[in-house]
C-alpha positions as CSV (number, residue, x, y, z in Angstrom):
1,M,51.0,-19.5,-224.4
2,P,49.5,-19.5,-220.9
3,R,47.7,-22.7,-219.9
4,E,43.9,-22.7,-219.8
5,D,43.8,-23.1,-216.0
6,H,45.9,-19.9,-215.6
7,L,43.4,-18.1,-217.9
8,R,40.5,-19.3,-215.9
9,R,42.1,-18.2,-212.6
10,L,42.8,-14.8,-214.0
11,A,39.2,-14.4,-215.1
12,R,37.8,-15.6,-211.7
13,R,40.1,-13.4,-209.6
14,D,40.0,-10.1,-211.5
15,V,37.0,-8.3,-213.0
16,G,39.3,-6.6,-215.5
17,H,40.5,-9.9,-216.9
18,F,37.0,-11.3,-216.8
19,L,35.8,-8.4,-219.0
20,S,38.8,-8.5,-221.4
21,L,38.1,-12.3,-221.8
22,G,34.6,-11.3,-222.9
23,F,32.7,-12.3,-219.7
24,G,34.6,-15.6,-220.0
25,T,33.6,-16.4,-223.6
26,G,37.2,-16.0,-224.7
27,L,37.9,-19.2,-222.6
28,L,35.6,-21.4,-224.7
29,P,37.5,-24.1,-226.5
30,A,37.2,-23.1,-230.2
31,A,36.8,-19.8,-232.1
32,P,37.0,-17.4,-229.1
33,G,36.6,-14.4,-231.4
34,T,33.3,-15.8,-232.6
35,W,32.1,-16.4,-229.0
36,G,33.2,-12.9,-228.0
37,T,31.1,-11.5,-230.9
38,I,28.1,-13.6,-229.8
39,A,28.6,-12.1,-226.3
40,A,28.4,-8.6,-227.8
41,I,24.8,-9.2,-229.0
42,P,23.1,-8.7,-225.6
43,V,25.4,-5.7,-225.0
44,Y,24.3,-4.3,-228.3
45,L,20.6,-4.9,-227.5
46,L,20.9,-3.2,-224.2
47,L,22.7,-0.2,-225.5
48,A,20.5,0.1,-228.6
49,A,17.5,0.4,-226.4
50,L,19.0,3.5,-224.7
51,G,19.1,5.6,-227.9
52,W,21.7,6.6,-230.4
53,P,23.6,9.2,-228.3
54,V,24.0,6.9,-225.4
55,Y,24.9,4.0,-227.7
56,V,27.7,6.0,-229.4
57,G,29.0,7.4,-226.1
58,A,29.0,4.0,-224.5
59,T,30.8,2.5,-227.5
60,V,33.5,5.1,-227.3
61,A,33.9,4.6,-223.6
62,L,34.0,0.8,-224.0
63,F,36.6,1.2,-226.7
64,L,38.8,3.3,-224.4
65,L,38.3,0.9,-221.5
66,G,39.2,-1.9,-223.9
67,V,42.6,-0.3,-224.7
68,W,43.4,-0.5,-221.0
69,L,41.8,-3.9,-220.3
70,S,43.4,-5.6,-223.2
71,E,46.9,-4.1,-222.6
72,R,46.6,-5.2,-218.9
73,S,45.5,-8.7,-219.8
74,A,48.1,-9.1,-222.6
75,R,50.8,-8.1,-220.1
76,A,49.5,-10.6,-217.5
77,L,49.3,-13.4,-220.1
78,G,52.7,-12.5,-221.7
79,V,51.2,-12.6,-225.2
80,H,50.5,-9.5,-227.3
81,D,47.0,-10.4,-228.5
82,H,46.1,-13.7,-226.9
83,P,43.0,-15.3,-228.6
84,A,41.1,-15.3,-225.3
85,I,41.2,-11.5,-225.2
86,V,37.9,-10.8,-226.9
87,W,36.8,-7.4,-225.5
88,D,37.9,-6.0,-228.9
89,E,35.4,-8.2,-230.7
90,I,32.6,-6.9,-228.4
91,V,33.5,-3.3,-229.2
92,G,34.0,-4.1,-232.9
93,F,30.5,-5.5,-233.1
94,L,29.1,-2.5,-231.4
95,V,30.9,-0.3,-234.0
96,T,29.4,-2.5,-236.7
97,M,25.9,-1.9,-235.5
98,V,26.2,1.8,-234.8
99,G,24.0,2.9,-237.7
100,S,22.3,-0.3,-238.5
101,P,18.6,-0.7,-238.9
102,V,16.9,-2.6,-236.1
103,G,16.1,-6.3,-236.5
104,W,17.5,-9.8,-236.2
105,Q,18.4,-9.9,-239.9
106,W,20.7,-6.9,-239.4
107,I,22.2,-8.4,-236.3
108,C,23.0,-11.6,-238.1
109,G,24.3,-9.6,-241.1
110,G,26.4,-7.5,-238.9
111,F,27.7,-10.5,-237.1
112,L,28.8,-12.2,-240.3
113,L,30.3,-9.1,-241.8
114,F,32.2,-8.2,-238.7
115,R,33.6,-11.8,-238.4
116,L,34.5,-11.8,-242.1
117,F,36.5,-8.5,-241.8
118,D,38.0,-9.5,-238.5
119,I,39.3,-12.8,-239.9
120,L,40.4,-11.7,-243.3
121,K,41.9,-8.4,-242.1
122,P,41.9,-6.5,-245.4
123,W,44.2,-3.4,-245.6
124,P,44.9,-1.6,-243.4
125,I,43.5,-3.9,-240.7
126,G,46.2,-6.5,-241.2
127,V,48.9,-3.9,-241.1
128,I,47.6,-2.5,-237.8
129,D,47.3,-6.0,-236.4
130,D,50.9,-6.8,-237.3
131,K,52.6,-3.5,-236.5
132,L,50.8,-1.8,-233.6
133,S,51.3,-3.4,-230.2
134,G,49.7,-3.1,-226.8
135,G,46.1,-2.2,-226.1
136,W,45.8,0.2,-229.0
137,G,46.9,-2.5,-231.5
138,I,44.5,-5.1,-230.0
139,M,41.6,-2.7,-230.2
140,L,42.2,-0.7,-233.4
141,D,42.1,-3.7,-235.8
142,D,38.7,-4.6,-234.6
143,L,37.5,-1.0,-234.6
144,L,38.4,-0.9,-238.3
145,A,36.8,-4.3,-239.0
146,G,33.7,-2.9,-237.3
147,L,33.8,0.2,-239.5
148,Y,34.2,-1.9,-242.7
149,A,31.2,-4.0,-241.6
150,A,29.2,-0.9,-240.7
151,V,29.7,0.6,-244.2
152,M,28.6,-2.7,-245.8
153,L,25.5,-2.7,-243.6
154,A,24.7,0.9,-244.6
155,I,25.1,0.1,-248.3
156,A,22.8,-2.9,-247.9
157,A,20.2,-0.9,-246.0
158,S,20.4,1.9,-248.7
159,L,20.0,-0.6,-251.5
160,L,17.1,-2.4,-249.8
161,A,15.4,0.9,-249.1
162,T,15.4,1.9,-252.8
163,A,14.3,-1.6,-254.0
């Protein structure tokens, strides 16, 4: 694994690495995926204010950008899915919140559900994480974790609306 000072130099010298490392949150000492997901919250709030079509379009664009960013950073680090690469968590959280009602309780619920699915990696998330390499592999498992979490949020919203 690359040393932490090497990671910091990459993030400081190259905007692409800075982004793939979640604006630097992937460099925090513990639980980089959790920090990357926290970094996604202001991105979510900004995009959500722009309306659903812009939100969805931006999320797709950020996903595709993430395939390139994470592939590039993984190559520079010499590790397939280095824990510091957290752009995938940022996009995964955006996917989680794509149809969510507005409010901090939904943000917190989305955060917890996304982290749960990202950590546990139920089928086929774990298979994709193990078998698919490169930028697509790094990004797709979090896309699916985000979809699983989004479905759970939609079910919760539906149940609460009928209660």
